[in-house]
C-alpha positions in Angstrom: -101.1 148.7 -59.0 -101.4 151.2 -55.5 -100.6 154.5 -55.9 -98.0 156.3 -54.1 -99.5 158.5 -51.3 -98.0 161.7 -50.5 -97.2 162.4 -46.9 -98.9 165.1 -45.1 -97.3 166.9 -42.3 -99.6 168.5 -39.6 -98.5 170.9 -36.6 -99.1 168.1 -34.3 -98.2 164.4 -35.6 -97.3 161.4 -33.5 -94.5 159.2 -34.6 -96.9 156.3 -35.3 -98.8 158.3 -37.5 -96.1 159.7 -39.6 -94.7 156.1 -40.1 -98.4 154.9 -41.2 -98.0 157.4 -43.9 -94.4 156.4 -44.8 -95.8 153.1 -45.1 -98.7 154.1 -47.0 -96.2 156.3 -49.7 -95.1 152.6 -50.1 -91.7 153.3 -51.5 -88.0 153.8 -51.3 -86.6 154.4 -47.9 -90.0 155.7 -46.1 -92.0 152.9 -47.4 -89.4 150.1 -46.1 -89.6 151.7 -42.8 -93.0 151.6 -42.6 -93.4 148.0 -43.4 -90.4 147.4 -41.1 -92.7 148.8 -38.3 -95.7 146.7 -39.7 -93.6 143.4 -39.7 -92.0 144.2 -36.3 -96.0 144.4 -35.1 -96.8 141.3 -36.6 -94.3 139.1 -35.1 -94.5 140.7 -31.5 -98.0 140.1 -31.6 -98.0 136.5 -32.8 -97.6 134.6 -29.7 -96.0 131.8 -31.7 -93.1 133.4 -32.9 -89.9 133.5 -30.9 -88.2 137.0 -31.7 -84.4 136.8 -32.8 -82.6 140.4 -32.0 -79.1 140.9 -33.4 -77.2 144.1 -32.5 -74.0 145.5 -33.9 -72.2 148.5 -34.3 -72.0 151.9 -32.0 -75.3 151.5 -30.6 -74.5 152.4 -26.8 -72.0 155.4 -28.1 -74.9 156.4 -30.4 -77.4 156.8 -27.6 -79.8 153.7 -28.1 -78.9 152.3 -24.7 -82.2 152.7 -23.1 -84.2 151.8 -26.1 -82.5 148.3 -26.1 -82.9 148.0 -22.3 -86.8 149.0 -22.9 -87.0 145.9 -25.3 -85.7 143.1 -22.6 -87.8 144.8 -19.9 -91.0 144.7 -21.9 -90.2 141.3 -22.9 -90.4 142.0 -26.6 -87.7 139.8 -27.6 -86.8 136.2 -26.8 -83.1 135.9 -27.6 -80.5 138.2 -28.2 -77.2 138.3 -29.5 -74.8 141.1 -29.8 -71.2 142.0 -29.8 -68.3 141.9 -27.5 -68.4 146.0 -27.9 -71.9 146.5 -27.2 -71.6 144.9 -24.0 -68.5 146.6 -23.2 -69.8 150.0 -24.0 -72.9 149.0 -21.8 -71.1 147.7 -18.8 -68.8 150.7 -18.9 -72.1 153.1 -18.2 -73.2 150.6 -15.8 -70.4 151.4 -13.6 -71.0 155.5 -13.9 -68.8 156.2 -17.3 -70.4 158.2 -19.9 -70.0 158.6 -23.7 -69.6 162.0 -24.9 -70.8 164.2 -27.9 -67.5 164.9 -29.9 -66.2 165.8 -33.4 -65.1 163.5 -36.0 -62.9 165.9 -37.6 -61.1 166.1 -34.1 -57.2 165.6 -33.7 -57.1 162.3 -33.0 -53.5 162.4 -31.3 -54.6 165.1 -29.3 -57.5 163.0 -27.9 -54.9 160.0 -27.3 -53.4 162.5 -25.0 -56.3 163.4 -23.3 -57.3 159.6 -23.0 -60.2 160.1 -25.0 -61.2 157.1 -27.4 -63.4 158.2 -30.8 -66.5 156.4 -32.0 -66.9 158.6 -35.1 -68.3 161.6 -33.4 -69.0 159.8 -30.0 -66.2 159.9 -27.4 -65.0 157.2 -24.6 -62.8 157.9 -21.6 -60.1 155.4 -21.8 -60.3 155.0 -18.2 -63.4 153.1 -18.5 -60.8 149.9 -18.9 -59.5 150.5 -15.3 -62.9 150.3 -14.0 -63.8 147.5 -15.7 -60.8 145.6 -15.2 -61.1 146.4 -11.2 -64.7 145.1 -11.4 -64.0 142.1 -13.4 -60.9 141.2 -10.9 -63.1 141.6 -8.0 -65.9 139.4 -9.2 -63.9 136.7 -11.3 -64.6 134.0 -8.5 -68.2 134.5 -9.1 -67.7 134.5 -13.0 -64.9 131.8 -13.6 -67.1 128.7 -13.5 -69.8 129.6 -15.8 -69.8 126.8 -18.4 -71.4 129.0 -21.7 -70.7 132.5 -22.7 -74.5 133.1 -21.9 -74.4 131.8 -18.3 -71.1 134.4 -17.7 -72.9 137.1 -19.3 -75.9 136.5 -17.0 -73.7 136.3 -14.2 -72.1 139.7 -15.3 -75.8 141.0 -15.6 -76.6 140.0 -12.0 -73.5 141.4 -10.5 -73.5 144.8 -12.5 -74.3 147.5 -10.2 -76.6 149.6 -12.1 -79.3 149.2 -14.9 -77.7 147.6 -18.1 -78.5 145.6 -21.1 -76.7 142.7 -19.4 -78.7 143.2 -16.1 -82.3 143.4 -18.0 -81.8 140.1 -20.0 -80.5 138.5 -16.6 -83.7 139.7 -14.7 -86.1 139.0 -17.6 -84.3 135.6 -18.5 -83.6 136.5 -22.0 -80.8 134.3 -23.5 -77.8 136.6 -24.4 -75.2 135.3 -26.9 -71.8 137.0 -27.6 -69.9 134.3 -29.4 -66.7 136.8 -30.1 -66.6 137.9 -26.5 -63.0 137.9 -26.8 -62.9 140.3 -29.2 -63.9 143.3 -26.6 -62.8 145.0 -23.6 -64.6 142.3 -21.6 -62.5 140.0 -23.0 -59.4 141.9 -22.5 -60.0 141.8 -18.9 -60.8 138.3 -18.6 -57.4 137.9 -20.2 -55.9 139.7 -18.1 -56.8 137.3 -15.3 -55.9 134.2 -17.2 -52.4 136.0 -17.8 -52.2 136.1 -14.3 -52.5 132.1 -14.0 -56.3 132.1 -13.3 -58.4 129.7 -15.1 -62.0 129.9 -16.3 -64.5 127.1 -17.1 -66.3 129.2 -20.1 -66.5 127.1 -23.2 -67.0 129.0 -26.6 -68.9 126.4 -28.3 -71.2 125.7 -25.6 -73.9 128.3 -26.7 -74.6 126.9 -30.0 -76.4 124.1 -28.5 -79.0 126.4 -26.8 -79.3 128.9 -29.5 -80.0 125.9 -32.1 -82.4 124.3 -29.5 -84.1 127.6 -29.3 -84.8 127.7 -33.0 -85.0 124.2 -33.3 -88.2 124.1 -30.8 -89.8 127.3 -31.9 -93.3 127.1 -33.5 -92.2 130.3 -35.5 -89.1 132.5 -35.4 -88.7 136.2 -36.3 -85.4 137.9 -36.9 -84.6 141.8 -36.1 -81.1 142.8 -37.2 -79.6 146.3 -36.5 -76.3 146.1 -38.1 -74.7 142.8 -39.6 -71.6 140.8 -38.5 -71.3 138.2 -36.2 -74.6 138.8 -34.4 -76.5 138.3 -37.8 -74.8 135.6 -38.9 -75.1 133.8 -35.5 -78.8 134.0 -35.5 -78.9 133.1 -39.4 -77.0 129.8 -39.0 -79.3 128.9 -36.1 -82.3 129.5 -39.0 -80.5 127.2 -41.2 -80.4 124.2 -38.9 -84.1 124.6 -37.5 -86.7 122.7 -39.3 -88.7 125.8 -39.6 -87.2 128.7 -41.4 -88.0 132.4 -40.3 -91.6 133.8 -40.8 -90.6 137.4 -40.3 -87.3 139.6 -40.9 -86.3 143.2 -40.3 -82.8 144.2 -41.2 -81.6 147.7 -40.8 -78.0 148.3 -42.3 -75.8 150.8 -44.1 -73.4 147.7 -45.6 -74.2 146.8 -49.2 -74.7 143.2 -50.8 -72.4 143.3 -53.6 -69.1 142.5 -52.1 -70.8 139.0 -50.6 -70.6 140.1 -46.7 -72.9 138.8 -44.5 -73.7 142.3 -42.7 -75.1 143.6 -46.3 -76.8 140.4 -47.6 -80.3 140.8 -48.3 -82.6 139.0 -46.0 -84.1 137.4 -49.4 -80.3 135.8 -50.0 -81.2 133.7 -46.8 -83.8 131.9 -49.0 -81.2 130.0 -50.5 -79.6 128.8 -47.3 -82.8 127.8 -45.9 -82.7 130.5 -43.3 -85.8 132.7 -44.3 -89.0 131.3 -45.7 -89.9 132.1 -48.9 -93.5 133.4 -47.8 -91.9 135.2 -44.7 -92.8 138.9 -44.3 -89.6 140.6 -44.5 -87.7 144.2 -45.5 -84.6 145.5 -45.7 -84.1 149.2 -44.5 -81.0 150.7 -45.7 -80.7 153.3 -42.9 -78.3 154.2 -40.0 -79.6 152.2 -36.8 -79.4 155.3 -34.5 -82.3 156.7 -36.9 -84.2 153.7 -37.7 -84.3 152.2 -33.8 -86.0 155.1 -32.2 -88.4 155.4 -34.8 -89.5 151.8 -34.9 -89.5 151.5 -31.1 -91.6 154.6 -30.9 -94.3 153.7 -33.5 -94.4 150.2 -31.8 -95.0 151.7 -28.6 -98.3 153.5 -29.8 -99.3 150.2 -31.3 -98.4 147.5 -28.7 
């Protein structure tokens, strides 16, 4: 057995040096976070590996937007699956709106009167929807003929006036999937156009062919999940249908496995479904994504 090595803190210590010590401790949250960085490094350095990134939860309201954009611009991931909420928050910031530091104990009725929407202790101005409605309406002719959600999102990224997750995906030709796009502010804005009698060609099932094809033809696959929900399951089912199961896996979640939901399911559960290779390198990190994501990314930037 390996001993638990104790972490030593010096006056100056880089994130990667700290992560190496946490990994060397080998146990509990510190050990798992260190292992997560090692697995991410291995999958990013494996030239045969297609990296699938699942993003759920309030990552943009939580300040993670630039890190996610960096991942695309560095081309560290090959496929992105996310929620409509994440893309709504992202588009809002690209249109010039911001999220603000707030208080979880605030009077929500007062916030409503002031036009502020609360995401725990992050606030979003409700007039973001007005700007988004104007943007979607003015570009609907360019969006309405896109056959798949991915093509719709790439076009939305192309049209976006400023730096954004969608623009980074479009410019770097990274497929971005959002199977539950109608469950979002963007979805509501598109529905508003349809309610006025306009039509759209985008088909909800079209993207399945592409993500399954990517998984099917990949020599190796690795999965990274920040949060669970639809993005995680969408990737997991592609792994299930592919001839080769995922060789690498990192999951960062606060959800529990006991209720049986996908968001809290341990990665090893995927072995029973044929989604995760029994010999794969994988780890579950029980941590707030807004803590784990910056640490993992900072350590990887030192290594790669």
